[in-house]
ZAPA-995765 format. One line per field, with one value per atom (N, C-alpha, C, O, CB): x, y, z; atom name; residue in one letter. Coordinates in steps of 0.2 Angstrom, whole numbers, plus 5000, padded with zeros to 4 digits. Each point is the difference from the previous one (the first is absolute). Glycine has a CB too. Example, Ala and Ser with C-alpha at 12.3 -4.5 7.8 and 13.67 -1.06 7.14 Angstrom:
c1 = [5066	4996	5004	5005	4986	5007	5004	4996	5003	5003];
c2 = [4972	5006	5006	4999	4995	5011	5006	5005	5006	4991];
c3 = [5039	5000	5000	5003	5003	4990	5001	5003	5001	4989];
at = [N	CA	C	O	CB	N	CA	C	O	CB];
aa = [A	A	A	A	A	S	S	S	S	S];
***
This chain:
c1 = [5512	4996	4997	4997	5001	5002	4997	4997	5002	5006	4987	4996	5005	5003	4984	5013	5005	4996	4995	5016	4990	4997	5006	5005	4985	5007	5005	4996	4994	5012	4998	4997	4999	5005	5001	4988	4998	5004	5001	4987	5013	5003	5008	5003	4986	5015	5006	5004	4998	5000	5007	5005	5002	4999	5005	5000	5003	5005	5002	4996	5004	5006	4997	5003	5005	4985	4996	4999	4996	5009	4998	4999	4993	4998	5014	4985	4994	5002	5003	4990	5006	5002	4996	4994	5011	4998	4996	5001	5005	4996	4993	5000	4995	4996	5005	5001	4996	4995	5000	5010	4985	4994	5001	4996	5000	5009	5002	5005	5002	4996	5002	5005	4997	4993	5013	4997	4998	4999	4998	5008	4997	5000	4996	5000	5011	4984	4995	4996	4997	5004	4998	4996	4993	4998	5010	4988	4993	4997	5003	4997	4994	4996	5000	5001	4992	5005	4998	5007	5000	4990	5016	5006	5005	5006	4993	4998	5004	4997	4994	5011	4999	4997	5003	5005	4994	4996	5002	5004	4998	4992	5015	5005	4999	5000	5008	4990	4999	5004	5003	4996	5001	5003	5007	5000	4988	5017	5006	5004	4998	5002	5005	5005	5005	5003	4996	5003	5005	4998	4995	5014	4995	4999	5002	4997	5005	5002	5003	4994	5000	5011	4985	4994	4995	4998	5003	4998	4995	5003	4996	5000	5010	5003	5000	4999	5008	4995	4999	4993	4999	5009	4986	4994	4998	4996	5003	5004	4999	5002	4997	5004	5005	5003	4997	5001	5009	4984	4996	4996	4999	5001	4998	4996	5004	4999	4992	5013	5006	5007	5003	4989	5010	5007	5005	5006	4992	5001	5005	4997	4997	5008	4995	4998	5006	5005	4984	5010	5005	4997	4995	5013	4996	4997	5001	5005	4998	4992	5000	5007	5002	4985	5016	5006	4998	5005	4999	4990	4999	4998	5002	4995	4998	4997	5003	4999	4990	5014	5003	5007	5002	4987	5015	5007	5004	5004	4996	4999	5005	4998	5003	5000	4991	4998	5001	4997	4995	5010	5001	5006	5006	4987	5007	5006	5002	5005	4992	4999	5003	4995	5001	5010];
c2 = [5590	4995	4996	5003	5003	4987	4996	4994	4998	5005	4995	4993	4994	5001	5003	4992	4994	4994	5000	5006	4989	4993	4994	5001	5004	4990	4994	4995	4999	5003	4994	4994	4995	4998	5005	4994	4995	4993	4996	5010	4994	4994	5001	5004	4993	4998	5000	5000	4996	4999	5008	4998	4993	4997	5015	4986	4993	4999	4994	5006	5005	5000	5000	4999	5007	4995	5001	5006	5001	4989	5017	5006	5003	4998	5003	5003	5004	5006	5004	4990	5008	5007	5006	5000	4993	5012	5006	5005	5001	4997	5005	5005	5006	5000	4991	5015	5006	5000	4997	5009	4999	5001	5000	4999	5007	4997	5002	4995	5001	5011	4982	4995	4997	4999	4997	5002	4997	4992	4997	5012	4989	4993	4999	4995	5002	5008	4999	4995	4999	5012	4984	4994	5002	5005	4987	5003	5001	5001	4998	4997	5008	5002	4993	5000	5009	4986	4993	4998	4995	5002	5005	4997	5005	4999	4994	5012	5005	5002	4998	5007	4997	5002	5007	5001	4987	5017	5006	5001	4997	5007	5000	5001	5006	5001	4992	5012	5007	5005	4999	4996	5012	5005	5001	5001	5005	4995	5000	5005	5001	4987	5016	5004	4997	5002	5006	4985	4996	4993	4998	5011	4987	4992	4997	4995	5005	5004	4996	4999	4995	5011	4999	4999	4995	4996	5016	4988	4995	4992	4996	5015	4989	4993	4998	4994	5008	5002	4999	4997	4995	5014	4995	4999	4993	4996	5016	4986	4994	4994	4995	5010	4996	4995	4998	4994	5010	5000	4997	4995	4995	5016	4988	4995	4995	4994	5014	4995	4995	5002	5004	4995	4996	5002	5000	5003	4992	5002	5000	5005	4998	4990	5019	5005	5004	5000	5001	5001	5004	5005	4999	4990	5017	5005	4997	4996	5014	4992	4999	5003	5006	4994	4996	5003	5006	5005	4983	5013	5005	5007	5005	4986	5008	5006	5002	5005	4992	4997	5001	4997	4997	5003	5002	4997	5001	4996	5006	5004	5001	4996	5000	5012	4984	4995	4993	4995	5013	4991	4994	4996	5003	5001	4990	4997	4994	4997	5008	4994	4995	4995	4995	5006];
c3 = [5542	5003	4994	4996	5015	4990	4996	5003	5005	4988	5004	5003	4998	4995	5003	5006	4998	5002	5004	4999	4993	5000	5000	4999	4995	5008	5000	4996	5001	5010	4985	4996	5005	5003	4986	5011	5005	4998	5004	4997	4993	4997	4999	4998	4995	5010	5000	4994	4995	5015	4989	4995	5000	5005	4994	4996	5000	5005	5002	4987	5014	5006	5007	5005	4987	5007	5006	5003	5005	4997	4995	5002	4997	4995	5006	5004	4998	4998	5004	5003	4987	4998	5001	4999	4992	5012	5001	4994	4998	5016	4985	4994	5002	5005	4985	5007	5001	4995	4995	5010	4996	4996	4992	4997	5014	4987	4994	4996	4994	5010	4999	4997	4994	5000	5012	4983	4994	5002	4996	4997	5013	5001	5006	5003	4992	5007	5005	4999	4995	5008	5002	4999	4999	5002	5004	4991	5000	5006	5005	4986	5010	5006	5005	5006	4987	5004	5004	5002	5005	4988	5004	5002	5005	5001	4987	5014	5004	5007	5001	4988	5015	5007	5001	4998	5007	4997	5001	5006	5005	4989	5006	5006	5003	5006	4988	5002	5003	4996	4995	5016	4991	4997	5004	5006	4990	5000	5003	4995	4994	5012	4997	4996	4996	4995	5015	4992	4996	5001	5004	4998	4995	5000	5006	5002	4986	5016	5006	5006	5003	4994	5003	5005	4998	5003	5001	4989	4997	5000	5001	4991	5008	5000	5007	5002	4988	5015	5007	5002	5003	5000	4994	5001	4997	5003	4998	4994	4996	5004	5000	4989	5014	5004	5006	5003	4993	5006	5005	4999	5004	4999	4990	4997	4997	5000	4999	4997	4996	5001	4998	4993	5014	5002	4994	5000	5012	4983	4994	4995	4995	5007	5000	4996	4997	5003	5003	4987	4997	4995	4997	5004	4998	4996	4993	4998	5009	4989	4992	4997	5002	4998	4996	4997	4995	5000	5000	4997	4996	5003	4999	4994	5013	5003	5007	5003	4990	5009	5007	5001	5005	4999	4991	5000	5006	5002	4985	5016	5006	5006	5005	4991	5003	5005	4998	5003	5001	4990	4997	5001	4999	4992	5012	5003	4996	5001	5010	4984	4995	4998	4997	5008];
at = [N	CA	C	O	CB	N	CA	C	O	CB	N	CA	C	O	CB	N	CA	C	O	CB	N	CA	C	O	CB	N	CA	C	O	CB	N	CA	C	O	CB	N	CA	C	O	CB	N	CA	C	O	CB	N	CA	C	O	CB	N	CA	C	O	CB	N	CA	C	O	CB	N	CA	C	O	CB	N	CA	C	O	CB	N	CA	C	O	CB	N	CA	C	O	CB	N	CA	C	O	CB	N	CA	C	O	CB	N	CA	C	O	CB	N	CA	C	O	CB	N	CA	C	O	CB	N	CA	C	O	CB	N	CA	C	O	CB	N	CA	C	O	CB	N	CA	C	O	CB	N	CA	C	O	CB	N	CA	C	O	CB	N	CA	C	O	CB	N	CA	C	O	CB	N	CA	C	O	CB	N	CA	C	O	CB	N	CA	C	O	CB	N	CA	C	O	CB	N	CA	C	O	CB	N	CA	C	O	CB	N	CA	C	O	CB	N	CA	C	O	CB	N	CA	C	O	CB	N	CA	C	O	CB	N	CA	C	O	CB	N	CA	C	O	CB	N	CA	C	O	CB	N	CA	C	O	CB	N	CA	C	O	CB	N	CA	C	O	CB	N	CA	C	O	CB	N	CA	C	O	CB	N	CA	C	O	CB	N	CA	C	O	CB	N	CA	C	O	CB	N	CA	C	O	CB	N	CA	C	O	CB	N	CA	C	O	CB	N	CA	C	O	CB	N	CA	C	O	CB	N	CA	C	O	CB	N	CA	C	O	CB	N	CA	C	O	CB	N	CA	C	O	CB	N	CA	C	O	CB	N	CA	C	O	CB	N	CA	C	O	CB	N	CA	C	O	CB	N	CA	C	O	CB	N	CA	C	O	CB	N	CA	C	O	CB	N	CA	C	O	CB	N	CA	C	O	CB];
aa = [M	M	M	M	M	K	K	K	K	K	D	D	D	D	D	Y	Y	Y	Y	Y	Y	Y	Y	Y	Y	V	V	V	V	V	N	N	N	N	N	K	K	K	K	K	N	N	N	N	N	P	P	P	P	P	Q	Q	Q	Q	Q	S	S	S	S	S	N	N	N	N	N	G	G	G	G	G	D	D	D	D	D	H	H	H	H	H	E	E	E	E	E	V	V	V	V	V	H	H	H	H	H	H	H	H	H	H	E	E	E	E	E	D	D	D	D	D	C	C	C	C	C	N	N	N	N	N	Y	Y	Y	Y	Y	L	L	L	L	L	P	P	P	P	P	S	S	S	S	S	V	V	V	V	V	E	E	E	E	E	N	N	N	N	N	R	R	R	R	R	R	R	R	R	R	Y	Y	Y	Y	Y	L	L	L	L	L	G	G	G	G	G	L	L	L	L	L	F	F	F	F	F	S	S	S	S	S	N	N	N	N	N	C	C	C	C	C	S	S	S	S	S	G	G	G	G	G	A	A	A	A	A	V	V	V	V	V	Q	Q	Q	Q	Q	E	E	E	E	E	S	S	S	S	S	K	K	K	K	K	K	K	K	K	K	T	T	T	T	T	Y	Y	Y	Y	Y	P	P	P	P	P	R	R	R	R	R	S	S	S	S	S	N	N	N	N	N	G	G	G	G	G	C	C	C	C	C	Y	Y	Y	Y	Y	F	F	F	F	F	C	C	C	C	C	S	S	S	S	S	R	R	R	R	R	E	E	E	E	E	C	C	C	C	C	H	H	H	H	H	T	T	T	T	T	G	G	G	G	G];
***
């Protein structure tokens, strides 16, 4: 289980990236929103989509949820 966060700032393509707590690309505290404790990125991305419909897993820490 890991804590997951979403970047409040969208990427250039409009996606909001979801990161786990150990990601090297975790946004700064003021630029992230806590999503909760999850066993994998799928649940975290689904939670993020409630606020940011265009959510996507980080390529580096949540690759299995990264769609492009």
